[in-house]
Backbone as a printed PyTorch tensor [residue, N CA C, xyz], in Angstrom:
tensor([[[  6.2830, -10.0540, -55.8830],
         [  6.6480, -10.5340, -54.3820],
         [  7.8390,  -9.2260, -54.7650]],

        [[  8.4700,  -8.5700, -55.7820],
         [  9.1740,  -7.6860, -55.4780],
         [  8.4560,  -6.2750, -55.4060]],

        [[  7.1690,  -6.2010, -56.0500],
         [  6.1840,  -5.0000, -55.7850],
         [  5.4190,  -5.0550, -54.5550]],

        [[  5.4080,  -5.5850, -53.9200],
         [  4.8730,  -6.4040, -52.5730],
         [  6.2820,  -5.4800, -51.6880]],

        [[  7.4410,  -5.8510, -51.3800],
         [  8.1660,  -5.4340, -50.9770],
         [  8.1100,  -3.8740, -51.0790]],

        [[  8.0310,  -3.4160, -52.0900],
         [  8.9020,  -2.2170, -52.6750],
         [  7.3910,  -0.9140, -51.8900]],

        [[  6.2420,  -1.9130, -52.5510],
         [  5.2560,  -1.1900, -51.9470],
         [  5.1060,  -1.2410, -50.1480]],

        [[  5.2070,  -2.3210, -49.6880],
         [  5.5180,  -2.4390, -48.0820],
         [  6.8860,  -0.9770, -47.4260]],

        [[  7.5420,  -0.9740, -47.8860],
         [  8.4090,  -0.3510, -47.6270],
         [  8.2520,   1.5840, -47.9620]],

        [[  7.6920,   1.0890, -49.1310],
         [  7.0830,   3.0480, -49.5860],
         [  5.9420,   3.1650, -48.2750]],

        [[  5.1330,   2.2020, -47.6290],
         [  3.7840,   2.5640, -46.7310],
         [  4.7630,   2.4280, -45.3790]],

        [[  5.8520,   1.6610, -44.9990],
         [  6.6940,   2.1540, -44.0320],
         [  7.4600,   3.2980, -43.8910]],

        [[  8.2190,   3.7120, -45.3170],
         [  8.8450,   5.4500, -45.3900],
         [  7.7000,   6.2400, -45.0860]],

        [[  6.6410,   6.5010, -45.2920],
         [  5.3330,   7.2830, -45.1050],
         [  4.8490,   7.3220, -43.9410]],

        [[  4.4890,   6.3370, -43.5760],
         [  4.1400,   6.1920, -41.6390],
         [  5.1120,   6.5120, -40.9290]],

        [[  6.3970,   6.8270, -41.1260],
         [  7.4630,   6.7690, -40.2720],
         [  7.5710,   8.6160, -40.6430]],

        [[  7.5900,   8.7590, -41.6920],
         [  7.5480,  10.5410, -41.7150],
         [  6.6490,  11.2860, -41.5390]],

        [[  5.5050,  10.8450, -41.1740],
         [  4.6830,  12.2600, -40.5830],
         [  5.4020,  12.4590, -39.7250]],

        [[  5.5610,  13.5210, -39.5410],
         [  5.5860,  14.5050, -38.3740],
         [  4.5540,  15.7080, -38.1450]],

        [[  4.4320,  16.2570, -36.9410],
         [  3.7650,  17.0900, -36.7360],
         [  2.1200,  16.5150, -35.9620]],

        [[  1.5870,  15.6100, -36.4790],
         [  0.5920,  14.9690, -36.4810],
         [  0.4400,  14.9050, -34.6590]],

        [[ -0.4100,  15.1310, -34.2850],
         [ -0.9010,  15.2920, -32.8610],
         [ -1.4080,  14.1000, -32.3400]],

        [[ -0.9180,  13.4670, -31.0710],
         [ -1.1260,  12.0040, -30.5380],
         [ -2.7180,  11.6770, -30.4560]],

        [[ -3.1040,  10.7140, -30.8010],
         [ -4.6150,  10.5570, -30.4010],
         [ -5.2730,  10.6600, -28.8400]],

        [[ -4.4740,  10.9900, -28.0780],
         [ -4.5650,  11.0270, -26.9980],
         [ -3.7600,  12.4900, -26.2850]],

        [[ -4.5060,  13.0140, -25.0570],
         [ -3.8620,  14.1210, -24.6190],
         [ -3.6550,  13.0720, -23.3990]],

        [[ -2.2660,  13.9220, -22.7250],
         [ -2.4480,  13.5940, -21.0110],
         [ -3.3060,  14.0450, -20.2440]],

        [[ -3.8700,  13.8780, -19.1610],
         [ -4.6230,  14.6820, -18.2050],
         [ -4.0930,  15.6780, -17.3930]],

        [[ -4.6200,  16.6000, -17.7540],
         [ -3.9250,  17.5010, -16.7360],
         [ -3.8260,  17.3890, -14.9810]],

        [[ -2.7550,  18.1380, -14.8280],
         [ -2.1290,  17.5680, -12.9270],
         [ -3.8270,  18.3220, -11.7820]],

        [[ -3.6860,  17.5180, -11.3290],
         [ -4.7910,  17.6570, -10.4340],
         [ -3.9500,  18.9910,  -9.4660]],

        [[ -5.1090,  19.7350,  -9.1120],
         [ -4.4220,  21.1800,  -8.1470],
         [ -4.6770,  20.4840,  -6.7640]],

        [[ -4.5910,  21.1560,  -5.6710],
         [ -3.8060,  20.1270,  -4.1370],
         [ -5.8490,  20.3600,  -3.6100]],

        [[ -6.3630,  21.4190,  -4.3340],
         [ -7.8290,  20.5620,  -3.7000],
         [ -8.6560,  19.7200,  -4.4700]],

        [[ -7.8590,  19.3720,  -5.4800],
         [ -9.1620,  18.4490,  -6.6940],
         [ -9.1510,  16.7800,  -6.0010]],

        [[ -7.6160,  16.8300,  -4.9590],
         [ -6.9890,  15.4490,  -4.5830],
         [ -8.0860,  14.8670,  -3.3470]],

        [[ -9.0790,  14.0570,  -3.5770],
         [ -9.7510,  13.1490,  -2.5250],
         [ -8.9430,  12.6590,  -1.4640]],

        [[ -8.1850,  11.9060,  -1.8170],
         [ -7.9840,  10.9000,  -1.2640],
         [ -6.2590,  10.4530,  -2.0640]],

        [[ -5.1050,  10.7120,  -0.8730],
         [ -3.8150,   9.9900,  -1.6180],
         [ -2.9350,   8.5720,  -0.4350]],

        [[ -3.2900,   7.7410,  -1.4320],
         [ -3.0930,   6.6320,  -1.1030],
         [ -1.6240,   5.7450,  -1.2640]],

        [[ -1.3350,   5.1850,   0.2150],
         [  0.1820,   4.8030,   0.6240],
         [ -0.6530,   3.3370,   0.7540]],

        [[  0.1920,   2.3040,  -0.0300],
         [ -0.1400,   1.3150,   0.2230],
         [  1.5160,   0.6180,   0.8950]],

        [[  1.3280,  -0.3670,   1.6920],
         [  2.5610,  -1.1000,   2.6840],
         [  2.1870,  -2.3880,   2.5220]],

        [[  3.4500,  -3.2930,   2.5630],
         [  2.9460,  -4.5700,   2.2540],
         [  4.0320,  -5.1800,   3.3050]],

        [[  3.9310,  -6.2360,   3.8900],
         [  4.6830,  -6.7930,   4.4740],
         [  5.1060,  -6.2980,   5.4840]],

        [[  4.8100,  -5.5290,   6.5530],
         [  4.8420,  -4.7580,   7.6120],
         [  5.0740,  -5.0800,   9.2130]],

        [[  4.7610,  -6.3460,   9.2440],
         [  4.4500,  -7.2700,  10.2070],
         [  5.2590,  -7.4730,  11.3410]],

        [[  7.0700,  -6.5170,  10.7920],
         [  8.1540,  -7.1410,  11.9860],
         [  8.8230,  -5.2080,  12.0550]],

        [[  8.3690,  -4.2480,  12.1680],
         [  9.1810,  -3.0910,  12.6780],
         [  9.6290,  -3.3270,  13.8030]],

        [[ 11.2480,  -2.9190,  13.5650],
         [ 12.1480,  -2.8760,  14.9260],
         [ 11.2680,  -0.9850,  15.2530]],

        [[ 11.7130,  -0.7490,  16.7450],
         [ 11.0600,   0.1990,  17.0310],
         [ 11.5180,   1.4190,  16.2120]],

        [[ 10.5890,   2.2550,  16.0260],
         [ 11.5150,   3.3180,  15.1330],
         [ 11.5580,   3.4330,  14.0590]],

        [[ 11.2480,   2.1970,  13.6040],
         [ 11.3160,   1.3760,  12.0940],
         [ 11.4350,   3.1720,  11.0150]],

        [[ 12.8730,   2.5720,  10.0850],
         [ 12.9880,   3.3780,   8.8240],
         [ 11.6320,   3.7940,   8.1300]],

        [[ 11.3430,   2.7680,   8.0060],
         [ 10.7050,   2.5200,   6.6140],
         [  8.8400,   3.0950,   7.2480]],

        [[  8.3420,   3.0540,   8.2410],
         [  7.0670,   3.8370,   8.9240],
         [  7.2810,   4.9040,   9.1420]],

        [[  9.3270,   5.6590,   9.6210],
         [  8.8110,   6.7750,   9.3300],
         [  8.9560,   7.6020,   8.4510]],

        [[  9.3920,   7.1250,   7.4270],
         [  8.9400,   7.6430,   6.1020],
         [  7.7420,   7.5800,   5.6310]],

        [[  7.3830,   6.8740,   5.7710],
         [  5.5880,   6.3760,   5.4050],
         [  4.7430,   7.5190,   6.3540]],

        [[  5.2400,   8.1790,   7.8450],
         [  4.5450,   9.0820,   8.5360],
         [  5.2020,  10.6110,   7.6240]],

        [[  6.2950,  10.8170,   7.2240],
         [  6.6600,  12.1940,   6.1600],
         [  6.0240,  11.8770,   5.3080]],

        [[  5.7180,  10.9690,   4.4660],
         [  4.9790,  11.3900,   3.2110],
         [  3.4320,  11.4110,   3.3020]],

        [[  2.9410,  11.1300,   4.4190],
         [  1.4230,  11.4480,   4.3490],
         [  1.4610,  12.5950,   5.0180]],

        [[  2.0760,  12.9650,   6.0200],
         [  1.6230,  14.3370,   6.8770],
         [  1.3830,  15.3700,   5.9900]],

        [[  1.7530,  15.4060,   4.7950],
         [  1.2710,  16.4860,   4.5590],
         [  0.1530,  16.7820,   3.8980]],

        [[ -0.6290,  15.6170,   3.4770],
         [ -1.9030,  15.5160,   3.1460],
         [ -3.1530,  15.7370,   4.1040]],

        [[ -2.5030,  15.0040,   5.6410],
         [ -3.4110,  14.9760,   6.5830],
         [ -4.5740,  14.1280,   6.1900]],

        [[ -5.6130,  14.0040,   6.3850],
         [ -6.8740,  13.0990,   6.4750],
         [ -7.0810,  12.9450,   5.3330]],

        [[ -6.2420,  13.3630,   4.2740],
         [ -6.1220,  13.1330,   2.7750],
         [ -5.8750,  12.0240,   2.4250]],

        [[ -4.4890,  11.5630,   3.2060],
         [ -3.7620,   9.9560,   3.8440],
         [ -4.3600,   9.0770,   3.8580]],

        [[ -4.3280,   8.1910,   3.0280],
         [ -4.4190,   6.9620,   3.8300],
         [ -3.4140,   5.9810,   3.5770]],

        [[ -3.4560,   4.9550,   4.6240],
         [ -2.1740,   3.8810,   4.4620],
         [ -3.1790,   2.4900,   4.5020]],

        [[ -3.0690,   2.1350,   3.6280],
         [ -3.6280,   0.4300,   3.6310],
         [ -2.5160,  -0.3940,   3.8010]],

        [[ -2.6020,  -0.7010,   4.8000],
         [ -1.6570,  -2.0830,   5.0840],
         [ -1.7630,  -3.5160,   4.7110]],

        [[ -0.9060,  -3.9340,   3.7570],
         [ -1.8460,  -5.0350,   2.4670],
         [ -1.5070,  -6.3020,   2.9100]],

        [[ -1.3570,  -6.3970,   4.5790],
         [ -1.3380,  -7.8430,   5.2310],
         [ -0.1970,  -8.0340,   5.6870]],

        [[ -0.0340,  -9.3610,   6.2140],
         [  1.1170, -10.0300,   7.4000],
         [  1.5030,  -8.8190,   8.0850]],

        [[  0.5620,  -7.7610,   8.8100],
         [  0.8670,  -7.1160,   9.5900],
         [  1.5870,  -8.0230,  11.1800]],

        [[  1.6670,  -8.5690,  11.3090],
         [  2.3910,  -9.0550,  12.3630],
         [  2.9090, -10.5910,  11.7810]],

        [[  4.1490, -10.5520,  12.0860],
         [  5.0480, -11.9070,  12.1300],
         [  5.0680, -12.7710,  12.9990]],

        [[  5.2200, -13.4400,  13.4070],
         [  5.5030, -14.8650,  12.4150],
         [  4.0210, -15.4990,  12.1930]],

        [[  3.0540, -15.1190,  13.4050],
         [  1.5520, -16.0560,  13.5790],
         [  0.2660, -14.6390,  13.6750]],

        [[  0.2440, -14.1040,  13.7420],
         [ -0.4110, -12.7440,  14.0890],
         [ -0.6000, -12.5390,  15.1680]],

        [[ -1.7760, -12.0710,  16.1970],
         [ -1.8510, -11.3680,  16.9240],
         [ -1.9400, -12.4960,  18.3410]],

        [[ -1.4720, -13.1610,  18.8430],
         [ -2.0250, -13.9190,  20.2870],
         [ -2.4100, -13.6360,  21.1710]],

        [[ -3.3290, -14.6840,  22.2120],
         [ -4.3460, -13.9690,  22.8420],
         [ -3.3390, -13.2880,  24.1620]],

        [[ -4.0160, -12.5830,  25.1550],
         [ -3.6740, -12.1420,  25.8230],
         [ -2.5670, -13.3030,  26.7880]],

        [[ -2.7230, -14.5310,  26.9950],
         [ -1.8930, -14.9180,  28.1910],
         [ -0.7890, -15.4220,  27.4550]],

        [[ -0.8670, -15.0460,  26.1860],
         [  0.9780, -15.2950,  25.2450],
         [  2.2650, -14.6710,  25.8000]],

        [[  3.0910, -15.5850,  26.0900],
         [  4.3530, -14.6300,  26.2430],
         [  4.9830, -13.3130,  25.4360]],

        [[  4.4690, -13.3020,  24.1130],
         [  5.1890, -12.7800,  23.3210],
         [  4.3200, -11.6670,  22.9240]],

        [[  2.8520, -11.7880,  23.2840],
         [  2.0040, -10.6350,  23.5250],
         [  2.2810,  -9.4610,  23.2260]],

        [[  2.7420,  -9.0520,  24.0540],
         [  3.6940,  -7.7470,  24.3410],
         [  4.1360,  -7.3940,  23.1840]],

        [[  5.5540,  -7.8750,  22.3660],
         [  6.1780,  -7.8840,  21.5150],
         [  5.3920,  -7.5570,  19.7490]],

        [[  4.1970,  -8.6680,  19.8480],
         [  2.9580,  -8.4000,  18.8470],
         [  2.4300,  -7.0970,  18.6860]],

        [[  2.0960,  -7.1150,  20.2600],
         [  1.4750,  -5.9860,  20.3940],
         [  2.3840,  -4.4080,  19.8310]],

        [[  3.4100,  -4.3860,  20.0850],
         [  4.0660,  -3.1980,  19.6310],
         [  4.4220,  -3.3890,  18.2980]],

        [[  4.2150,  -4.6120,  17.5920],
         [  4.5400,  -4.0130,  16.2830],
         [  3.5640,  -3.2830,  14.7670]],

        [[  2.4390,  -4.1960,  15.9260],
         [  1.3290,  -4.0670,  15.0710],
         [  1.1520,  -2.3700,  15.9740]],

        [[  1.0360,  -1.5890,  17.0400],
         [  1.2000,  -0.4410,  17.0190],
         [  2.3610,   0.7250,  16.1570]],

        [[  3.3100,   0.4340,  16.3170],
         [  4.3870,   0.4960,  15.5390],
         [  3.5890,   1.3700,  13.9490]],

        [[  3.2710,   0.2460,  13.2210],
         [  2.1890,   0.7490,  12.1630],
         [  1.0170,   1.8000,  12.4290]],

        [[  0.7200,   1.7120,  13.3340],
         [ -0.8840,   2.5150,  13.4260],
         [ -0.2100,   3.9150,  13.8510]],

        [[  0.6550,   3.7780,  14.6080],
         [  0.9960,   5.2670,  15.5680],
         [  2.1080,   5.9090,  14.1910]],

        [[  2.5020,   5.4290,  13.0700],
         [  2.6070,   6.0500,  12.0070],
         [  1.9660,   6.2110,  11.5090]],

        [[  0.9480,   6.1680,  11.2120],
         [ -0.2400,   6.5420,  10.4940],
         [ -1.1730,   7.6720,  11.2360]],

        [[ -0.9350,   7.4570,  12.7750],
         [ -1.6880,   8.3990,  13.5840],
         [ -1.3890,   9.7180,  13.3970]],

        [[  0.5500,   9.3150,  13.3360],
         [  1.3620,  10.6720,  13.8590],
         [  1.1760,  11.9200,  12.5490]],

        [[  0.7770,  10.7770,  11.5030],
         [  0.3130,  11.6870,  10.6020],
         [ -0.6870,  12.4510,   9.8500]],

        [[ -1.4020,  12.0380,  10.7130],
         [ -2.8190,  12.5570,  10.8160],
         [ -3.8300,  12.2180,   9.8080]],

        [[ -3.2640,  10.9330,   9.3850],
         [ -3.8690,  10.0470,   8.3980],
         [ -5.0590,   9.1860,   9.0430]],

        [[ -4.9860,   8.2170,   7.5950],
         [ -5.8320,   6.7700,   8.0470],
         [ -5.7640,   6.1130,   7.4900]],

        [[ -5.8560,   4.6520,   8.4220],
         [ -5.7710,   3.7950,   7.8460],
         [ -6.2190,   2.4930,   7.5540]],

        [[ -5.7230,   1.9040,   6.7720],
         [ -6.8870,   0.6270,   6.6630],
         [ -5.7850,  -0.9140,   6.5660]],

        [[ -6.3300,  -2.2800,   7.6220],
         [ -5.1210,  -3.0570,   7.8290],
         [ -6.1550,  -4.3340,   7.6130]],

        [[ -5.7290,  -4.4050,   6.0760],
         [ -6.1600,  -6.0210,   5.2270],
         [ -5.5080,  -7.1970,   5.9320]],

        [[ -5.9840,  -8.1920,   6.2920],
         [ -5.0920,  -8.9940,   7.1690],
         [ -4.7060, -10.5790,   5.9470]],

        [[ -3.0960, -10.7580,   6.5330],
         [ -2.7520, -11.7980,   5.2730],
         [ -2.5410, -12.9380,   6.1480]],

        [[ -2.0570, -13.8180,   4.9640],
         [ -1.7950, -15.2150,   5.8600],
         [ -1.0480, -15.5870,   7.1810]],

        [[ -0.3550, -14.5660,   7.5420],
         [  0.6570, -14.6930,   8.8970],
         [ -0.8410, -14.2280,   9.7300]],

        [[ -1.6310, -13.0830,   9.6110],
         [ -2.3450, -12.6590,  10.3750],
         [ -3.5740, -13.6840,  10.9750]],

        [[ -3.9420, -14.7110,   9.8250],
         [ -4.6500, -16.1340,  10.1700],
         [ -3.7590, -17.0660,  10.4260]],

        [[ -2.6290, -16.4070,  11.0740],
         [ -2.0320, -17.8850,  11.5450],
         [ -1.7490, -18.9220,  10.7960]],

        [[ -1.3840, -18.0710,   9.3900],
         [ -0.7740, -18.8480,   7.8760],
         [ -1.8990, -20.1990,   7.7240]],

        [[ -3.4110, -19.9350,   8.1060],
         [ -4.2750, -20.9550,   7.9050],
         [ -4.0310, -22.1000,   8.9800]],

        [[ -4.1240, -22.0400,  10.1490],
         [ -3.8530, -22.9400,  11.3180],
         [ -5.5590, -22.2140,  11.9910]],

        [[ -5.8490, -23.2540,  13.0730],
         [ -6.7650, -23.2620,  13.7000],
         [ -6.7770, -22.1380,  14.8590]],

        [[ -7.4780, -21.6630,  15.1750],
         [ -7.6060, -20.4400,  15.7660],
         [ -7.2160, -18.8850,  14.8200]],

        [[ -7.0950, -18.8970,  13.2780],
         [ -6.8020, -17.9000,  12.7830],
         [ -8.1830, -17.0300,  12.6170]],

        [[ -9.3600, -17.3750,  12.3520],
         [-10.4410, -16.4420,  12.8350],
         [-10.5410, -15.2050,  13.9850]],

        [[-10.0400, -15.9560,  15.0010],
         [ -9.8800, -15.4670,  16.2470],
         [ -8.8920, -14.4180,  16.3500]],

        [[ -7.4300, -14.6450,  16.0250],
         [ -6.0730, -13.7440,  16.1320],
         [ -6.4220, -12.8270,  14.9300]],

        [[ -7.8030, -12.7420,  14.1240],
         [ -8.0530, -11.7570,  13.3070],
         [ -8.7010, -10.7990,  14.3480]],

        [[ -9.9800, -11.3130,  14.6270],
         [-10.6340, -10.6330,  15.6070],
         [-10.0920, -10.0260,  16.9370]],

        [[ -8.8250, -10.9990,  17.3110],
         [ -8.1100, -10.4090,  18.1790],
         [ -7.3070,  -8.7360,  17.3860]],

        [[ -6.8670,  -9.0640,  16.6700],
         [ -6.1810,  -7.7190,  15.5950],
         [ -7.1980,  -6.5170,  15.4810]],

        [[ -8.5780,  -6.8850,  15.0680],
         [ -9.6130,  -5.6310,  14.4480],
         [ -9.8050,  -5.3470,  16.1200]],

        [[ -9.7270,  -5.6070,  17.3070],
         [ -9.9180,  -5.2820,  18.3660],
         [ -9.0350,  -4.0610,  18.6120]],

        [[ -7.8070,  -4.7590,  18.9130],
         [ -6.7320,  -3.9710,  18.9170],
         [ -6.5100,  -2.3690,  18.2760]],

        [[ -6.5260,  -2.4940,  16.7420],
         [ -6.3720,  -1.6940,  16.0660],
         [ -7.7920,  -0.5480,  16.5170]],

        [[ -8.7980,  -0.9470,  16.6290],
         [ -9.7550,  -0.1680,  16.7110],
         [ -9.1460,   0.5230,  18.4150]],

        [[ -8.6470,   0.1000,  19.4200],
         [ -8.6740,   0.4110,  20.2900],
         [ -7.5400,   0.9720,  20.6220]],

        [[ -6.4450,   1.6030,  19.1850],
         [ -5.7910,   2.3740,  19.3340],
         [ -6.0840,   3.2620,  18.6290]],

        [[ -7.1430,   3.4970,  17.3740],
         [ -7.6860,   4.0430,  16.5240],
         [ -8.7790,   5.2940,  17.3890]]])
């Protein structure tokens, strides 16, 4: 038993003292500006921005240097609390404004945007959720 412990200690000491060996991996080289096809910005839960929202302003600033190579992906819950209501709803203008803030952040940067619907956009699974998604799609297409 004692011989085993001594052997393991020697083996451990030898493993720890092996200096100068190269790692099995090499880091990838930094890509040049021309090598980057798309710079992806992921944004979640942006569905209740105020006018001139500071997070969306930073998004625009961060995207702008990449122009058309920049893409913002809005990861759902784009309009709180219950998606885009129909055109007769009292709060329709406010819900359009919320979504427009997000779209305009992308447009000001000269980039591209992709909007993935979340549970709030689907009216949290209630009746009429699919229609709310279609309204949101039409609104986004009309702005872009």
